[in-house]
All heavy atoms as an XYZ file, in Angstrom:
492
protein
N      82.677    141.971     95.531
C      83.510    141.396     96.561
C      83.605    139.891     96.340
O      82.603    139.212     96.179
C      82.897    141.700     97.935
C      83.611    140.977     99.056
S      82.786    141.006    100.657
C      82.963    142.693    101.123
N      84.782    139.396     96.350
C      85.017    137.962     96.203
C      84.567    137.234     97.465
O      84.586    137.776     98.561
C      86.513    137.722     95.983
O      86.815    136.364     96.096
N      84.167    135.990     97.292
C      83.786    135.158     98.431
C      84.940    135.078     99.424
O      84.742    135.125    100.634
C      83.383    133.740     97.962
C      82.058    133.787     97.210
C      83.303    132.770     99.118
C      80.870    134.130     98.044
N      86.148    134.962     98.923
C      87.313    134.824     99.794
C      87.606    136.094    100.589
O      88.309    136.040    101.597
C      88.535    134.403     98.978
C      88.407    133.052     98.276
C      89.646    132.775     97.433
C      88.170    131.943     99.279
N      87.052    137.231    100.152
C      87.231    138.485    100.884
C      86.296    138.578    102.089
O      86.473    139.428    102.944
C      86.980    139.687     99.969
C      88.030    139.806     98.876
O      89.158    139.317     99.082
O      87.714    140.382     97.816
N      85.288    137.724    102.123
C      84.322    137.739    103.231
C      84.855    136.935    104.408
O      85.567    135.954    104.226
C      83.004    137.098    102.794
C      82.285    137.846    101.719
C      81.031    137.094    101.349
N      80.330    137.792    100.295
C      79.016    137.765    100.154
N      78.286    137.050    100.970
N      78.445    138.441     99.195
N      84.464    137.341    105.631
C      84.795    136.487    106.782
C      84.160    135.106    106.586
O      83.099    134.983    105.968
C      84.156    137.210    107.958
C      83.955    138.620    107.495
C      83.769    138.545    106.011
N      84.794    134.079    107.085
C      84.333    132.704    106.876
C      82.873    132.520    107.251
O      82.117    131.881    106.521
C      85.204    131.718    107.677
O      86.553    131.901    107.289
C      84.818    130.282    107.391
N      82.435    133.104    108.367
C      81.052    132.910    108.817
C      80.025    133.676    107.983
O      78.826    133.513    108.166
C      80.899    133.257    110.296
C      81.218    134.707    110.607
O      81.978    135.346    109.847
O      80.696    135.211    111.624
N      80.493    134.508    107.045
C      79.581    135.239    106.158
C      79.558    134.660    104.744
O      78.859    135.172    103.877
C      79.979    136.713    106.106
C      79.696    137.457    107.390
C      80.030    138.935    107.282
O      80.122    139.457    106.154
O      80.206    139.558    108.337
N      80.309    133.613    104.510
C      80.318    132.973    103.195
C      79.065    132.112    103.053
O      78.690    131.400    103.996
C      81.581    132.129    103.032
C      82.835    132.974    103.047
C      84.073    132.144    102.949
N      85.255    132.990    103.129
C      86.475    132.528    103.211
N      86.706    131.226    103.139
N      87.477    133.358    103.375
N      78.407    132.164    101.904
C      77.120    131.474    101.744
C      77.123    129.988    102.082
O      76.218    129.506    102.766
C      76.773    131.698    100.274
C      77.477    132.954     99.922
C      78.737    132.941    100.719
N      78.125    129.255    101.644
C      78.151    127.814    101.903
C      78.279    127.515    103.399
O      77.570    126.673    103.941
C      79.300    127.161    101.137
C      78.933    125.812    100.583
C      80.045    125.186     99.789
N      80.628    126.104     98.818
C      81.693    125.857     98.118
N      82.328    124.720     98.247
N      82.158    126.718     97.254
N      79.166    128.243    104.055
C      79.372    128.051    105.487
C      78.148    128.513    106.282
O      77.744    127.899    107.255
C      80.624    128.800    105.950
C      81.921    128.153    105.500
C      82.307    128.435    104.055
O      81.538    129.096    103.320
O      83.388    127.990    103.636
N      77.561    129.623    105.838
C      76.355    130.148    106.486
C      75.194    129.166    106.341
O      74.435    128.949    107.283
C      76.012    131.494    105.839
C      75.100    132.380    106.611
C      75.050    133.742    105.914
C      74.020    134.645    106.467
N      73.949    135.924    105.749
N      75.085    128.542    105.184
C      74.052    127.537    104.939
C      74.221    126.349    105.883
O      73.255    125.888    106.498
C      74.110    127.069    103.483
C      73.165    125.965    103.047
C      71.716    126.395    103.189
C      73.451    125.567    101.607
N      75.434    125.878    106.025
C      75.696    124.746    106.911
C      75.433    125.095    108.369
O      74.899    124.293    109.123
C      77.136    124.255    106.757
C      77.388    123.550    105.459
C      78.841    123.111    105.316
O      79.754    123.758    105.815
N      79.041    121.999    104.622
N      75.820    126.285    108.779
C      75.709    126.669    110.187
C      74.305    127.088    110.599
O      73.853    126.766    111.688
C      76.683    127.808    110.484
N      73.592    127.793    109.695
C      72.322    128.402    110.083
C      71.109    127.903    109.310
O      69.983    128.193    109.673
C      72.425    129.919    109.948
C      73.510    130.516    110.837
C      73.602    132.004    110.664
C      74.721    132.569    111.539
N      74.860    134.000    111.382
N      71.337    127.212    108.201
C      70.235    126.697    107.399
C      69.816    127.628    106.276
O      70.152    128.811    106.265
N      69.055    127.082    105.341
C      68.666    127.807    104.130
C      67.738    128.982    104.407
O      67.761    129.974    103.685
C      68.009    126.851    103.142
N      66.919    128.887    105.442
C      65.929    129.932    105.717
C      66.570    131.280    106.022
O      65.963    132.325    105.793
C      65.038    129.510    106.873
N      67.793    131.281    106.488
C      68.470    132.517    106.882
C      69.135    133.215    105.687
O      69.410    134.405    105.725
C      69.480    132.245    108.019
C      69.856    133.520    108.750
C      70.710    131.575    107.503
C      68.839    133.980    109.726
N      69.362    132.489    104.604
C      70.053    133.042    103.437
C      69.093    133.756    102.496
O      67.935    133.381    102.362
C      70.770    131.930    102.664
C      72.176    131.577    103.098
C      72.186    130.951    104.467
C      72.823    130.658    102.099
N      69.614    134.773    101.823
C      68.850    135.442    100.772
C      68.851    134.551     99.528
O      69.638    133.601     99.431
C      69.494    136.789    100.434
O      70.763    136.598     99.824
N      67.992    134.855     98.581
C      67.973    134.104     97.322
C      69.342    134.154     96.641
O      69.830    133.156     96.117
C      66.916    134.660     96.364
C      65.503    134.437     96.853
O      65.294    133.610     97.763
O      64.591    135.105     96.325
N      69.943    135.318     96.668
C      71.258    135.539     96.058
C      72.319    134.655     96.732
O      73.127    134.012     96.062
C      71.585    137.031     96.178
C      72.936    137.452     95.709
C      73.314    137.312     94.382
C      73.844    138.030     96.586
C      74.569    137.726     93.947
C      75.091    138.453     96.160
C      75.445    138.293     94.841
O      76.674    138.707     94.408
N      72.299    134.596     98.071
C      73.254    133.763     98.791
C      73.018    132.282     98.520
O      73.969    131.512     98.398
C      73.170    134.022    100.297
C      73.701    135.378    100.705
C      73.463    135.682    102.163
O      72.346    135.429    102.662
O      74.407    136.177    102.802
N      71.761    131.873     98.409
C      71.459    130.479     98.081
C      72.003    130.118     96.702
O      72.548    129.033     96.507
C      69.953    130.219     98.127
C      69.365    130.039     99.516
C      67.838    130.031     99.439
C      69.865    128.770    100.154
N      71.860    131.020     95.768
C      72.423    130.782     94.430
C      73.936    130.613     94.498
O      74.488    129.704     93.886
C      72.080    131.936     93.481
C      70.714    131.911     92.858
C      70.433    133.235     92.151
C      70.582    130.759     91.888
N      74.598    131.473     95.258
C      76.056    131.361     95.387
C      76.434    130.017     96.007
O      77.383    129.373     95.556
C      76.620    132.504     96.227
C      76.662    133.813     95.487
S      77.635    135.067     96.345
C      76.519    135.530     97.649
N      75.681    129.579     97.011
C      75.974    128.297     97.653
C      75.758    127.136     96.682
O      76.539    126.186     96.655
C      75.101    128.120     98.892
N      74.714    127.222     95.864
C      74.433    126.148     94.903
C      75.445    126.126     93.765
O      75.870    125.057     93.336
C      73.015    126.289     94.334
C      71.942    125.957     95.337
S      70.288    125.875     94.639
C      70.030    127.509     94.024
N      75.828    127.300     93.286
C      76.793    127.373     92.182
C      78.166    126.905     92.661
O      78.864    126.200     91.948
C      76.848    128.806     91.606
C      75.513    129.139     90.929
C      78.010    128.957     90.632
C      75.331    130.606     90.601
N      78.544    127.308     93.848
C      79.775    126.807     94.459
C      81.021    127.593     94.149
O      81.644    128.141     95.033
N      81.405    127.659     92.895
C      82.627    128.380     92.541
C      82.463    129.012     91.170
O      81.589    128.638     90.401
C      83.838    127.451     92.562
O      83.690    126.441     91.593
N      83.330    129.955     90.896
C      83.275    130.663     89.630
C      84.205    130.061     88.592
O      84.613    128.905     88.693
N      84.518    130.876     87.628
C      85.415    130.475     86.546
C      86.565    131.483     86.478
O      86.592    132.444     87.237
C      84.677    130.474     85.191
O      84.322    131.836     84.874
C      83.432    129.620     85.236
N      87.454    131.280     85.546
C      88.542    132.237     85.357
C      88.001    133.593     84.898
O      88.582    134.634     85.176
C      89.544    131.700     84.342
N      86.861    133.577     84.222
C      86.288    134.816     83.694
C      85.369    135.530     84.692
O      85.200    136.743     84.613
C      85.482    134.538     82.417
C      86.312    134.118     81.232
C      86.722    132.655     81.298
O      86.047    131.828     81.881
N      87.871    132.347     80.715
N      84.742    134.799     85.601
C      83.799    135.418     86.534
C      83.771    134.644     87.846
O      83.707    133.415     87.833
C      82.400    135.440     85.918
N      83.821    135.384     88.949
C      83.733    134.700     90.239
C      82.268    134.341     90.528
O      81.357    134.760     89.813
C      84.356    135.526     91.364
C      83.614    136.811     91.671
O      82.561    137.074     91.072
O      84.078    137.559     92.546
N      82.076    133.549     91.550
C      80.738    133.046     91.865
C      79.751    134.177     92.157
O      78.577    134.074     91.845
C      80.784    132.006     93.005
C      81.132    132.647     94.331
C      79.483    131.240     93.103
N      80.223    135.286     92.721
C      79.318    136.388     93.014
C      78.763    137.001     91.725
O      77.572    137.323     91.645
C      79.998    137.477     93.866
O      81.159    137.944     93.207
C      80.364    136.958     95.237
N      79.613    137.149     90.721
C      79.164    137.701     89.437
C      78.206    136.748     88.734
O      77.186    137.180     88.168
C      80.366    137.997     88.546
N      78.503    135.465     88.762
C      77.631    134.474     88.124
C      76.272    134.443     88.824
O      75.222    134.476     88.169
C      78.289    133.084     88.137
C      79.560    133.100     87.286
C      77.310    132.013     87.648
C      80.441    131.879     87.457
N      76.282    134.415     90.150
C      75.026    134.388     90.912
C      74.212    135.643     90.660
O      72.982    135.586     90.551
C      75.316    134.224     92.391
N      74.868    136.774     90.547
C      74.160    138.031     90.281
C      73.456    137.975     88.925
O      72.293    138.367     88.807
C      75.141    139.207     90.326
C      74.488    140.553     90.271
C      75.530    141.641     90.455
C      74.869    142.943     90.830
N      75.846    143.972     91.165
N      74.142    137.462     87.905
C      73.530    137.353     86.574
C      72.344    136.399     86.581
O      71.298    136.686     86.004
C      74.560    136.896     85.544
C      75.359    138.055     84.991
C      76.222    137.605     83.842
N      77.566    137.447     84.417
C      78.455    136.571     84.019
N      78.197    135.768     83.024
N      79.624    136.497     84.597
N      72.503    135.267     87.234
C      71.411    134.285     87.317
C      70.234    134.885     88.074
O      69.089    134.778     87.643
C      71.886    132.975     87.988
C      70.723    132.057     88.281
C      72.926    132.283     87.127
N      70.501    135.533     89.194
C      69.445    136.133     90.009
C      68.671    137.182     89.217
O      67.432    137.191     89.222
C      70.052    136.742     91.271
C      69.055    137.180     92.276
N      68.895    138.492     92.618
C      68.157    136.479     93.016
C      67.942    138.594     93.522
N      67.479    137.381     93.777
N      69.378    138.051     88.521
C      68.714    139.069     87.714
C      67.898    138.439     86.587
O      66.792    138.900     86.273
C      69.731    140.060     87.142
C      70.374    140.996     88.160
C      71.495    141.798     87.508
C      69.347    141.920     88.790
N      68.404    137.382     85.998
C      67.663    136.681     84.941
C      66.382    136.073     85.487
O      65.329    136.142     84.860
C      68.514    135.575     84.322
O      69.625    136.119     83.677
N      66.464    135.475     86.667
C      65.282    134.864     87.272
C      64.242    135.907     87.661
O      63.043    135.685     87.498
C      65.675    134.031     88.495
C      66.480    132.776     88.189
C      66.973    132.139     89.473
C      65.657    131.792     87.372
N      64.703    137.044     88.158
C      63.773    138.125     88.489
C      63.075    138.599     87.228
O      61.866    138.803     87.208
C      64.508    139.287     89.187
C      64.930    138.872     90.589
C      63.635    140.530     89.251
C      65.841    139.865     91.275
N      63.841    138.757     86.154
C      63.280    139.221     84.883
C      62.246    138.232     84.354
O      61.187    138.625     83.879
C      64.399    139.441     83.866
C      63.906    139.876     82.525
N      63.384    141.133     82.311
C      63.826    139.215     81.348
C      63.004    141.226     81.042
N      63.275    140.076     80.444
N      62.537    136.952     84.446
C      61.616    135.910     83.958
C      60.327    135.896     84.772
O      59.243    135.706     84.230
C      62.292    134.522     84.005
C      63.382    134.436     82.951
C      61.275    133.398     83.826
C      64.266    133.222     83.074
N      60.432    136.133     86.072
C      59.267    136.031     86.947
C      58.374    137.262     86.908
O      57.253    137.225     87.424
C      59.695    135.751     88.393
O      60.376    136.866     88.917
N      58.838    138.346     86.304
C      57.997    139.539     86.211
C      56.877    139.299     85.204
O      57.099    138.750     84.123
C      58.828    140.740     85.752
C      59.802    141.234     86.771
C      60.653    142.387     86.259
O      60.642    142.661     85.033
O      61.339    142.993     87.077
N      55.665    139.702     85.563
C      54.571    139.529     84.618
C      54.786    140.392     83.375
O      55.348    141.483     83.464
C      53.338    139.994     85.392
C      53.844    140.742     86.567
C      55.265    140.329     86.793
N      54.366    139.877     82.260
C      54.465    140.610     81.013
C      53.424    141.711     81.021
O      52.254    141.472     81.315
C      54.230    139.704     79.808
O      55.141    138.603     79.915
C      54.430    140.419     78.503
N      53.842    142.903     80.696
C      52.915    144.042     80.693
C      52.395    144.276     79.279
O      53.181    144.377     78.348
C      53.625    145.295     81.197
C      54.085    145.162     82.615
C      54.764    146.411     83.056
N      55.302    146.210     84.399
C      56.185    146.967     84.961
N      56.673    147.995     84.322
N      56.616    146.723     86.172
N      51.092    144.370     79.142
C      50.561    144.667     77.799
C      50.878    146.119     77.433
O      50.933    146.986     78.288
C      49.050    144.469     77.956
C      48.795    144.566     79.418
C      50.070    144.178     80.127
N      51.092    146.371     76.167
C      51.412    147.735     75.717
C      50.220    148.411     75.155
O      49.349    147.997     74.602
C      52.530    147.685     74.672
C      53.835    147.242     75.296
C      54.298    145.941     75.185
C      54.597    148.139     76.018
C      55.483    145.544     75.757
C      55.796    147.750     76.598
C      56.225    146.464     76.451
O      57.402    146.081     77.015
């Protein structure tokens, strides 16, 4: 879903301004920090990739 498809009060940047960072999920905070997307990917897709990368990095390495 594109940011523009969301109601204004559910958009991460507006939600951050109105309610503060504590109310946003990590994913929403990333979208607010990134701000906008590119011609190839909207901000939701970019934030999703970054979020998944950060989760992957933070997982402990499992010995085999």
